[in-house]
KETINU-702925 format. One record per residue (C-alpha): residue in one letter; x, y, z. Coordinates in pm, whole numbers, padded with zeros to 5 digits, always signed. Layout:
<gutors>
AXYZ...
</gutors>
This chain:
<gutors>
M+11519+12486+09971K+11165+12573+09868T+10878+12548+10115T+10502+12497+10110G+10229+12435+10362I+10099+12108+10218A+10254+11907+09936V+10014+11679+09750I+10187+11413+09543G+09963+11308+09256A+09692+11502+09076G+09439+11228+09021P+09097+11217+09192A+09234+11180+09545G+09511+11437+09500I+09280+11696+09348A+09021+11645+09621A+09292+11679+09889A+09426+12000+09736L+09080+12160+09700A+08980+12067+10053A+09303+12198+10203A+09270+12520+10005E+08915+12564+10141A+09066+12541+10489G+09313+12819+10408A+09633+12621+10358S+09910+12688+10105I+09916+12398+09860T+10164+12264+09606V+10048+11975+09384I+10312+11767+09207D+10226+11532+08922E+10446+11356+08670N+10190+11385+08389S+10162+11683+08159A+09816+11779+08296V+09615+11711+08609G+09335+11456+08628G+09513+11124+08663Q+09305+10833+08538L+09013+11066+08467R+09203+11196+08162W+09198+10860+07983R+08856+10726+08085I+08523+10807+07924A+08285+10619+08155P+08039+10854+08332L+08117+10938+08695R+07904+10858+08996G+07935+10959+09361L+08189+11243+09344D+07970+11551+09371E+07654+11683+09205A+07838+11899+08952L+08051+11607+08831D+07807+11317+08845G+07705+11198+08502L+07997+11362+08323P+08241+11149+08124A+08558+11115+08331C+08766+11310+08078R+08524+11604+08097A+08531+11594+08476A+08911+11623+08463E+08875+11955+08283T+08627+12082+08542L+08856+11985+08828R+09150+12153+08658E+08950+12477+08652R+08861+12437+09021L+09228+12407+09113A+09309+12724+08922T+09022+12913+09086A+09132+12795+09433G+09483+12931+09374V+09653+12593+09411S+10010+12577+09276V+10031+12287+09032L+10367+12151+08911A+10279+11930+08612G+10540+11721+08432T+10726+11709+08762V+10841+11405+08961A+10867+11381+09340W+11126+11106+09352G+11246+11104+09713L+11111+11153+10063F+11392+11188+10314E+11433+11160+10692D+11421+11536+10739G+11077+11544+10575S+11193+11710+10256L+11098+11597+09907A+11337+11567+09614V+11173+11701+09301A+11274+11677+08934A+11110+11952+08731P+11150+12065+08369G+11324+12381+08492G+11566+12198+08723G+11571+11987+09038F+11507+12118+09387R+11424+12021+09742L+11081+12099+09883R+10999+12110+10252A+10630+12081+10344E+10463+12100+10681K+10234+11813+10574I+10245+11569+10282V+09957+11384+10116V+10064+11088+09901A+09797+11029+09636T+10003+10850+09375G+09729+10612+09262A+09769+10256+09142V+09940+10061+08867D+09814+09775+08652L+09871+09422+08773V+10044+09180+08540L+10143+08815+08545P+10404+08687+08296F+10298+08456+08014S+10458+08327+07697G+10507+08613+07455W+10420+08894+07696T+10738+09087+07611L+10644+09117+07242P+10557+09461+07104G+10178+09484+07101V+10131+09353+07456M+10025+09625+07698T+09826+09690+08015A+09470+09819+08032R+09568+10172+08126A+09823+10190+07844A+09549+10091+07600Q+09311+10352+07741V+09578+10623+07719M+09632+10534+07352L+09257+10538+07286H+09142+10845+07475L+09446+11072+07493H+09621+10995+07164R+09320+10872+06962V+09513+10565+06846L+09385+10207+06840P+09625+09970+07021G+09531+09718+06752R+09255+09626+06510R+09221+09274+06646V+09273+09260+07021A+09289+08983+07281V+09194+09083+07636I+09328+08899+07943G+09126+08945+08259E+08771+08967+08382G+08568+09191+08610R+08496+09562+08603D+08828+09682+08457A+08823+09427+08176A+08456+09501+08097E+08524+09877+08072L+08824+09812+07850V+08629+09588+07612T+08358+09855+07582D+08621+10121+07508L+08791+09906+07244E+08471+09811+07066T+08340+10169+07078A+08661+10284+06909G+08624+10024+06633A+08857+09746+06744E+08753+09381+06735V+08801+09181+07054V+08891+08841+06911L+08967+08653+07235R+08891+08681+07607A+09089+08494+07870A+09057+08512+08247D+09379+08320+08313P+09716+08445+08180A+09869+08100+08235Q+09657+07975+07944V+09774+08246+07703V+10051+08229+07442A+10126+08530+07225S+10349+08484+06922G+10471+08655+06607E+10777+08778+06420G+10893+09088+06604R+10543+09173+06734V+10213+09011+06826E+10054+08830+06531Q+09870+08541+06694V+09726+08466+07035S+09636+08122+07162V+09419+08043+07464N+09396+07674+07559G+09484+07581+07204E+09227+07813+07047Q+09426+08042+06819R+09329+08374+06665E+09508+08632+06456A+09563+08944+06667N+09791+09246+06666A+09748+09349+07030V+09708+09185+07370V+09581+09389+07662I+09626+09274+08024A+09333+09378+08245L+09391+09189+08571G+09309+09483+08798R+09532+09731+08975Q+09758+09746+09278P+09831+10047+09505D+10148+10248+09448P+10240+10420+09780E+10614+10412+09703L+10701+10748+09861A+10532+10644+10185L+10731+10318+10179Q+11050+10522+10144A+10950+10689+10472Q+10935+10338+10628V+10580+10380+10759D+10415+10090+10940L+10247+09843+10703G+09967+09590+10716Y+09857+09321+10471S+09535+09344+10273A+09423+09000+10162R+09155+09162+09950L+09422+09333+09737G+09701+09084+09799C+09956+09345+09904H+10089+09549+10195L+09950+09896+10261P+10039+10182+10497L+09853+10167+10828R+09646+10485+10870N+09444+10632+11153E+09090+10768+11123L+09229+11084+10956L+09430+10878+10702E+09760+10976+10866T+10038+10715+10869S+10280+10625+11149R+10495+10915+11030P+10332+11232+11170G+10219+11470+10900L+10231+11208+10622Y+09894+11103+10479V+09811+10848+10211A+09482+10868+10022G+09296+10711+09733E+09410+10416+09528A+09760+10443+09675A+09603+10331+10004G+09369+10069+09858A+09059+10267+09755V+08863+10067+09502D+08667+10328+09304L+08661+10695+09216A+08400+10796+09473E+08605+10647+09757S+08929+10799+09624F+08768+11142+09604A+08624+11112+09956E+08958+10994+10098G+09141+11280+09930R+08900+11534+10078L+08938+11392+10429A+09318+11382+10405G+09331+11740+10274L+09108+11873+10553A+09303+11682+10818A+09640+11803+10686A+09513+12161+10682G+09381+12142+11040A+09019+12201+10940S+08740+12232+11196P+08605+11918+11367E+08269+11973+11195R+08426+11962+10850I+08630+11657+10943T+08324+11473+11071T+08126+11552+10756A+08412+11425+10538Q+08439+11104+10742E+08067+11044+10705K+08087+11090+10328L+08383+10850+10309A+08189+10589+10507R+07902+10613+10257A+08140+10574+09962R+08286+10247+10094S+08136+09902+10059P+08101+09692+10379E+08391+09473+10263R+08616+09771+10197S+08518+09928+10534A+08614+09606+10711D+08946+09597+10527A+09019+09961+10615D+08938+09893+10982R+09185+09604+10988L+09453+09839+10856R+09429+10079+11149P+09739+10120+11371W+09550+10000+11677A+09377+09699+11518S+09435+09401+11747D+09345+09137+11489R+09448+09168+11126A+09411+08795+11053Q+09243+08741+10718T+09188+08458+10476E+09455+08488+10211T+09219+08535+09920D+09512+08604+09687A+09528+08227+09638S+09222+08240+09411S+09221+08217+09031P+09396+08343+08821W+09679+08355+09073T+09651+07986+09171S+09646+07870+08810W+09944+08086+08721V+10149+07963+09017R+10063+07602+08934A+10183+07653+08577A+10492+07851+08679T+10607+07594+08934A+10534+07285+08723E+10821+07039+08727G+10986+06888+08420R+11104+07011+08085D+10751+07089+07969N+10739+07398+08188S+10768+07659+07915L+10709+07941+08167D+11051+07874+08323R+11207+08049+08022V+10965+08345+08031A+11094+08678+08164L+10944+08760+08504C+11134+09090+08525R+11123+09251+08182C+11352+09539+08277E+11643+09315+08376Q+11541+09010+08166V+11528+08777+08468T+11329+08462+08393I+11079+08277+08609G+11324+07987+08617E+11602+08209+08753V+11378+08341+09028R+11274+07984+09118Q+11641+07884+09130A+11716+08172+09366I+11434+08056+09594E+11562+07696+09579E+11909+07821+09678G+11778+07994+09987A+11607+08323+09902L+11331+08387+10158T+11231+08747+10084I+11171+08978+09789N+11493+09158+09884D+11680+08824+09873I+11554+08755+09522K+11644+09107+09415R+12002+09074+09541R+12053+08733+09380T+11892+08797+09040R+11852+09176+08989A+11476+09125+08948G+11307+09449+09051M+11615+09666+08991G+11514+09803+08653L+11321+10108+08533C+10989+10002+08687Q+11153+09943+09028G+10961+09618+09079I+10617+09760+09003F+10536+09484+08756C+10731+09188+08894T+10696+09201+09274R+10357+09029+09283A+10486+08736+09078M+10793+08702+09302A+10572+08696+09611L+10348+08428+09461L+10649+08209+09381L+10790+08251+09733H+10452+08155+09874A+10425+07848+09652E+10784+07723+09680R+10852+07801+10046G+10503+07804+10199I+10560+08154+10339P+10225+08329+10404L+10172+08617+10163S+10108+08843+10461E+10468+08783+10573I+10627+08858+10234V+10690+09228+10277P+10767+09462+09983M+11124+09518+09875T+11300+09807+10044E+11209+10126+09863R+11483+10380+09803P+11504+10698+09596P+11445+10754+09313A+11080+10651+09309R+11075+10708+08933P+11349+10705+08669I+11506+11050+08652P+11790+11199+08448L+12126+11213+08621A+12116+11587+08559S+11831+11605+08814L+12074+11488+09081V+12352+11723+08975E+12136+12034+08948I+11926+11986+09261E+11904+12309+09457E+11920+12307+09835
</gutors>
């Protein structure tokens, strides 16, 4: 079994900041990231950065990724790119699948900085080739220099959707339709997207991009069965963390978007604090990092983070997840009668489980995400529920009246990512 002082899972903004801060404090660091190069979302974004540090501010995100890569090399941080940390076990060891073979890694401390994934809600035609999420479109544009389509429909509104539209138009694509509500969208075509209709308004299009925002992905921390709390602001459960970003499992920290951070400056500040805390840095350094994190957070985000402390006596919040487009989608998905075309739409694309089949499971007695999973196989495919859990929770809430705060995530088990069977066979103790 291999060993390291601190294992950082994820080499995006939070993971890089954690590794650099821990290295400054003299710790031995191993960074693990499933992508071919470090940088995370910075690699496929071109918007200029603000609030990270003076040397990075104003740089396009993709340029900043290169600078941070050089800083990691200078700091002597061991980076395992193209490598997946797929299991976190009771003895504190990590299971790792690397190009050169699988192995177990024991770390004194672990920082989970695995970022976030795009939110989706199913709509008619969303399984057609040509339908993708915002990050997939940005990867195509900025990493592979390929347009996702010449004529593109964008679903979503807000900051993420606005950035995406700017990226598409800058690259030469035409945004032919905008829709805030996926329940109003129908994509159609022979074997791929050819038309998109929104409330009866139809346009020719060869791509549809879903930009409904992102949701945290702390799956390794959930495998460790850390204590969770519900964030109404994000509509999901998150690990409870103390003032040093440590979870209920001693030595396990979660930072950045994986813990609910909303922008790059906050993710970077959280990563730095987690790295310093994991490395046992001086109280002065810790205090400075906490002050910078406080400045990076909005009042609303600070209040949300305070409610998600282990000692918080009152976590009651208005369940804001009931706002549009979620309300509109649930209303359409639970409509009675034969006119409900969404009943026949796949909710779980991996296992081809329809919205109607999930509703039937709920009608027959399913009361939790795990119940639905056992009855239908929804959430058992390659994505491990990443893209379908939110929709299942919304249907449970609508059909059974269960508060969203009480609908806990499905039980997370290894592997956290799809891995070859060979990775299990060849794993070295």
